[in-house]
C-alpha positions in Angstrom: 0.0 0.0 0.0 2.9 2.4 0.8 4.5 1.7 -2.5 1.3 2.6 -4.3 1.0 5.8 -2.4 4.6 6.8 -3.1 4.2 6.0 -6.8 1.0 8.0 -6.9 2.7 11.0 -5.2 5.7 10.8 -7.6 3.4 10.7 -10.6 1.4 13.7 -9.3 4.6 15.6 -8.7 5.9 14.8 -12.2 2.6 15.8 -13.9 2.4 18.9 -11.7 5.9 20.0 -12.6 5.3 19.5 -16.3 2.0 21.4 -16.1 3.7 24.2 -14.1 6.5 24.6 -16.7 4.0 24.7 -19.5 2.0 27.3 -17.7 5.1 29.3 -17.0 6.0 29.3 -20.6 2.6 30.4 -21.7 2.5 33.2 -19.1 5.9 34.5 -20.1 5.0 34.4 -23.8 1.8 36.4 -23.1 3.9 39.0 -21.3 6.5 39.0 -24.1 9.3 38.2 -21.6 11.9 35.5 -21.4 12.0 32.6 -19.0 14.8 32.2 -16.6 17.6 30.0 -18.2 16.9 27.0 -15.9 13.3 26.8 -16.9 13.9 27.5 -20.6 16.5 24.6 -20.7 13.9 22.2 -19.4 11.2 23.5 -21.8 13.5 23.2 -24.8 14.8 19.7 -23.8 11.8 18.0 -25.5 13.1 14.4 -25.0 14.1 15.0 -21.4 17.6 13.5 -21.9 19.3 16.4 -20.0 20.9 17.8 -23.2 19.9 20.1 -26.0 20.4 18.8 -29.5 20.9 21.3 -32.3 17.2 20.7 -33.3 16.0 21.5 -29.8 18.2 24.6 -29.6 16.3 26.1 -32.6 13.7 27.1 -30.1 16.0 30.0 -29.2 17.4 31.8 -32.3 20.3 33.4 -30.4 21.3 30.0 -29.0 20.9 28.3 -32.4 23.4 30.9 -33.9 25.9 30.2 -31.1 25.4 26.4 -30.9 28.9 25.5 -32.2 30.5 28.0 -29.8 28.5 26.7 -26.9 29.3 23.0 -27.6 32.7 23.2 -25.9 33.4 19.4 -26.0 32.1 19.1 -29.6 29.7 16.2 -28.8 26.9 17.6 -30.9 24.7 18.5 -27.8 24.7 21.0 -25.1 24.9 20.0 -21.5 23.1 22.2 -18.9 26.4 23.8 -18.0 27.3 24.6 -21.6 23.9 26.0 -22.1 24.1 28.2 -19.0 27.5 29.5 -19.9 26.4 30.6 -23.4 23.1 32.0 -22.2 25.0 34.1 -19.7 27.1 35.6 -22.6 23.9 36.1 -24.6 22.1 37.7 -21.7 25.0 40.0 -21.0 25.3 41.0 -24.6 21.6 41.8 -24.9 21.6 43.8 -21.7 24.6 45.8 -22.9 22.9 46.6 -26.2 19.7 47.7 -24.4 21.8 50.1 -22.2 23.7 51.3 -25.2 20.5 52.0 -27.1 18.9 53.8 -24.1 21.8 56.2 -23.8 22.2 57.0 -27.5 20.9 60.4 -28.5 20.5 61.6 -24.9 21.3 65.1 -23.8 25.1 65.3 -23.3 24.6 67.9 -20.6 22.5 65.5 -18.4 23.8 64.9 -15.0 26.3 62.0 -14.8 25.9 61.3 -11.1 29.0 63.0 -9.9 29.5 64.0 -6.3 31.4 67.3 -6.7 31.1 69.4 -3.6 30.1 73.1 -3.9 
């Protein structure tokens, strides 16, 4: 009886996790925002083998472009660590571009945050 209860609880947890991830993906898409990298890895890993194939990586255009760079050991798939490393680079690059665009064309005489005493 205990085994049945444990198996039932495990199944409920697995189904709940999958449902929650799908719900998270849909909510983020509605908002137009990105998922965190850990969640997006699990969502893209369609066969749940713990790796992203080149085909699975096409779900993220930036990742697909950098797949060869990300595949450090050249085994044709991305481990979670390889994925997180390249996504950190991509995220940093994207943030840098947003900051750069937000400061382009601004008034050059705007305060720069200095602390000069009067």
